[in-house]
N, C-alpha and C positions, 0 to 999 in steps of 0.2 A: 620333492623339492619344488616342483612347479606349484603345488598347492600352497606351500609356504610362501613362495614369491608372490602369488596372487593375494594372499592374506596380508602380507606386508604392504603391498601396493594399495589395498583398500584402506588400511590403517593410515598410510601416508596421506591419502586424500581426505580421510574422514576428519582429521584434526583441524586443518585450515577451514574446511567447509563448515564444521561445527562452530568455529570462532566467528565466521561471517554471519551465520544464522543467529548466533547469540546476540550479535549487534542489532540485527533487524528485530529480534524479539524485544530487546530493550526499547527500540524506537517505537514499535507497535504498541507496547504496553503503555508508554507515555502518551502517545497520540490518542489511542482509543480510551485509555483510562481517564483522560481529562473530561470526556463526555459524562462519565459517571460521578464526577465531583463538582459539576457546575453549581449545583444548588448550595454546596458547602462554602465555596469561596465567594459566591455571590452574597451569601448571608454575612460572612465576615467583613466584606468590603462595603456592605450596604448598598448594593446595586441590584437592579432587576435582572431576570434571567436573560432578557434580550441583550442587555449590555454585557453580561457575563460571557455570552457566546463569542464576543470579540476575541477572547483568548484562543478559542478554537479556530476562528477565521484567520487570525494573525499567523497561527502556526501554518495553516494551509498556504497563506501568502508567502511565508518564508520558504516553503518548498517550491512554489511556482516561480517566485522571483529570485530568491537567494541561491537555490541549489545550482541552476545553470550558470549563474554568475561565478560562484565559487569554483565550479568545474572548469570553466574557461580560464580563470585566474590561476588555477593550480594545474594547468595543462602539462607543465613540465615535471611535476612531482612524480616520483616513483609511486605506484599505486598502493603499495603496502604503507609507505610513509603518509600518503594522503588519507588512507583509512584511519590510521592512528590519530592524525590531526583532526579528522572529522569526529571521531569518538571523543576526543578531548573537548571539542566545541560543544558536542551534545551533552557531555557531563557538566560543563560549565553552565550551559543553558538551563539544565534541570536544577542545578544547585541554586542558580539565581531565581528560578521559579519557586523554589521552596522557601526563600527568605524575603521575597519582595514585600513591601509594606502597603502597596496600593494596587488597584485594578489596572491602572495605566501601565505600571511597571511590570505586572504579570503579563499583560498583552505584549509588551516589548520583549520580555524574556522568552515567551513562547515563539515569537517571530525568530529570534536568534536561534532557538533550538531547532526550528523547522528548516533553517537553511542547510543544516547538515544532512537531512534525510535523503533528498534526491541524489546528491553527490555521493553519499555512502552507497546507495544502491547501484549507481553507475560504476563506481570503482570496484565494488564488491562483485558485480557481474563479470568484470574483466578478470579479476583474480580467480573467481570460480571457473571461468572458461579456461584459464591457464592450467588450473589444477586438473580439470576433467580431460583436457586435450581438444584437438581440432574437431569441429563438427558437433559440439555439445552446447552451443550457445543458449538454446532454449532450456535445457536441463540446468545449466549454470544459473540462469536468471531465476528459474523456479526454486533452486536451492536457496538463493539469497532471499527470495520472497517467503520461503517456508517459515522463517522466524516470525514474520509479520502475521501469517495465518494462524500460527500457534498462539500468538499474542491475543488474537480475537477470541480464542477458546478459553485460554487460561490466564494470560497476563493481564488483560483488561479487567475481567471480573475480580481477580485476586487483588489487583491494584486498587480498584474501587472499594473493595472490602477494607483494605488497609487504610484508605483515606477516611472511610466512614467510622472506623473503630479508633483510630489514633490521631485523626486530623488530616485534612486534605494535603497539607504540605509533605506529609510522610510518603505519599505516592511518589513525588518527585525525588525524594531522598532515596527511596528504594530503586527507582528507575535509574538514577545516577549511579548507584552502586553496581547494578547489573551492567550498565554501560562501561564502568571502570574495569570490571572483570572481563568483559568482551575485548576491551583494548589490550589488556594484558595477554589474553589468549591470541589475539591477532599478532602481537609482537613476538610471542613464543612460537606460534605454529604456522603462520603464513610465511612461505619461502621468501628469503631475501635474495633477489635476483634482478639483474639488469633487464631481463625479459619483461619485467613489469614497469619499466621506465615509461614516462609520459612522452608527449610530443609537443609540437609548437602550438602556440595560441592561435596562429593563423589557420592551421589545419583544423583545429576544433571549430573555429568560427565559420570556416568555409562550409561546414555541414549545414549551417542554418540558412544557406542560400539555395538549398535544394528543395523545390516545391513538394516532393513526395514525403519528405520528413514532416512537413506541416500538415499534409493530408493525413498521415498516420497519427499525428497528435490529435487531429480533429476526430478521427475514427475512434481513438481510445477514449477521449473525453466524452463523446456522445454515447458510445456503446456501453462503457463501464459505469456510466451514471446510474444504470439500473440497480447496481449494488446498493447505492446510497439512497435511491428512491424508495427502497424497501428497508434497508438497515436503519436509516434515520427514524423510521416510523414503526419499528417493531413493537414498541410499547403500546401505542394506540391500536395497532392491528389486533393485539392480543386482548387488551382490556375492553376496547370499545366495539370492535367488529366481532370478535369471537366470544366476547362477554366472559372472559376468563379472569382469574385472580392475577394481580400484579406479580405474584410469586412465580408465575409461569414465564415471565419476561426473561430471566437469566437462562432458562431452558431454550427459549427461542433464539437468544443471542449465541448460545453454545452450538445449537444445531446449524445456524447460519455459518458460524466460524468453521465447524467441521466440514460443511460443504465447500467452503473456500479452500481448506487444506487439501481435500480430495481433488478438487478441480485444478488446483495449482500443480499437483503431482501429475495428473493426466496431461495437462496442458504442456508441461515441460517435455514430456516424451513425444507428444504430437508435433511440437514446434520443430524438433530436429529431424523428424521423419517425413513430414508432409508440409509443404511450404505454406498452404493456406487453410488446411482443414481445421486446425485448432481454433482459428478466429471464426470461420464460417459456421462450424458446428457449435461453438460456444454461443455466438450471438443468436443463432436460430433456436437453440435450446432455451436460452434465457427468455426469449419471447414467449415460449410455451409455458415456462414456469411462472412468468409474470401474469399470464392469463389465469393460471391456477390460483394465484394470490388474489387477483382482481375479482374473479368470479366465484371462487370457493372459499375465500378467506374467513367466512363466518363459521366455518368448521375448523376446529383446532388441528385435527389430523391433516387436513388439506393445507392449512396454513403452514404447518411445520414442514410438510413436503415441499411447499413452495419456497420456504426459507432455504432449505438445504439446496434445492435445485438452482435458485437464483445465484446464491453464493458460489456454488460449484461451477455452473456453466459460464458465468461471467469471468471467473478466475481462470478458466480453461483457455481463454483468449489471450491473456496478458503475456505469457511467454512468447507466443507468436508475434505479438506486437513488438516485443523487444527484438526478436530475430529480424523482423522486417525493417525496423528502424536502423539496425546495425547493417543490414544489407544495403540500404539506401545511403548510408554514411559509414562505410567500413573503416574509415580513417579517424573516426571520433566515437568509439564505442562507449567511453565513459560519459561523454555528453549525452549520447542517446539514452543511456540508462537514466540520467537525470531528467531528460525530457519526458521519458516514459512516466516517471514518478510525478512530474509536474502535470502531465495530462491526467493522471489518476486523481490528483487533488482538484483539478478543474472538474473532473467527473463528480467528485464529492460535492462540490458547490452546485453543479447543474442538477444532480439528483435531488439534493435537499431543497433547492429553490423550486424546481419543477413540482416536487411533491407538495410543497407548501402552497404554491399557486393553485394546484388542483384542489387542495383542501379548502383554502380560503374562498374559492369560487363556488363552493357548495356542491361539489360533485360526490361527496361522501367520504367516509373514513378510509375506504380502500382505494380511493382515486389516485394516491401516489403511485400505485402499481401501474395504472394506465399512463401516467406521465413517463414512467420507465419504459413502457412499450413504445411510446412515440419517440423518445430519445434514442433508444437502442435501434429501432427501425431506421432512423435517420443515419446512425453510424454505420449500420450494415449496408444501406443504400450507397453512401459515399464510398465505402470500401469496394463494393461490387462494381461500381462505375469507374473507379480510378485506379485500383491496384492490380488486379489479375493481369491485365494487358501489359503491365510494366515489368512483369517478371519473366 
């Protein structure tokens, strides 16, 4: 009987957690898949690649600016209802992305879509923590993030393939369809309970007055930028540094994504058991793997080891970042989830810009990895100086 009860309990938890992860899978597939179809929509709209990247940048701005605003405005919403509303916004944003007639409107549609992302992760983390029970905040956030990591392995490459074979607009149609299925799953499987009711707007906003929240945002933006200092330049690393065929690029992307998935799993467990270890260990390891890329990246085996390690070790830190944000603002967990995702999108910009500056300065094709070393070292230094003494 006990075995049956435990099995029923696992099934009771699995369904809502799967629904949450399916939503983040849809989000990740659309976000990362856009990078794979830039050339296609740039050609249709008659713009250069540099102008086409505005659609990617506007999505990130939607996360950074829009998600915290939506989270505060929806502070009183029950978290299940908020999740379904955000999925609806996400579906609408992707449908608009699929039918727009101009580059300017695509940029606008991607911004609208991005506003749902951070708020979804924040509300999803609250729901997952409720499903898991007390003391599992790190595991809960890692579960929500798992859909995003799976998207880097499967969703983005498949979505890019769909766009290449049937037209770039079909990527957004497929992503919207997955989002719709996720919304139905959330409606059916996430518990309807007053325990998931929201709170006051004032309480959410008060969290932004706490300096340690902003310190952790800086730690996340600086440290996690190493992911994007490498991921953004995987193509040149493989073709120019390692002198391999472009056909190896999807393998490199998949290896990087697999590392992220493993690191997310490990990081979720560490975050709940050790207050600081996940971040300290993750950042220290990522520095080591960045050096492997920077110094040994002309060898494809070492480069692939570096890809796996950078993705895995950086992701190991993210659940700890969420746990610490929630520790410093326990009365605003949804907003802290949105702030975490906003910080990760700032990291995206920092990593890409830092890598581009290193390249344009003539430091060599592998120099973005050195930019990642500098940024992550700064994040680790800020964390070491400011956080441990506060716990």
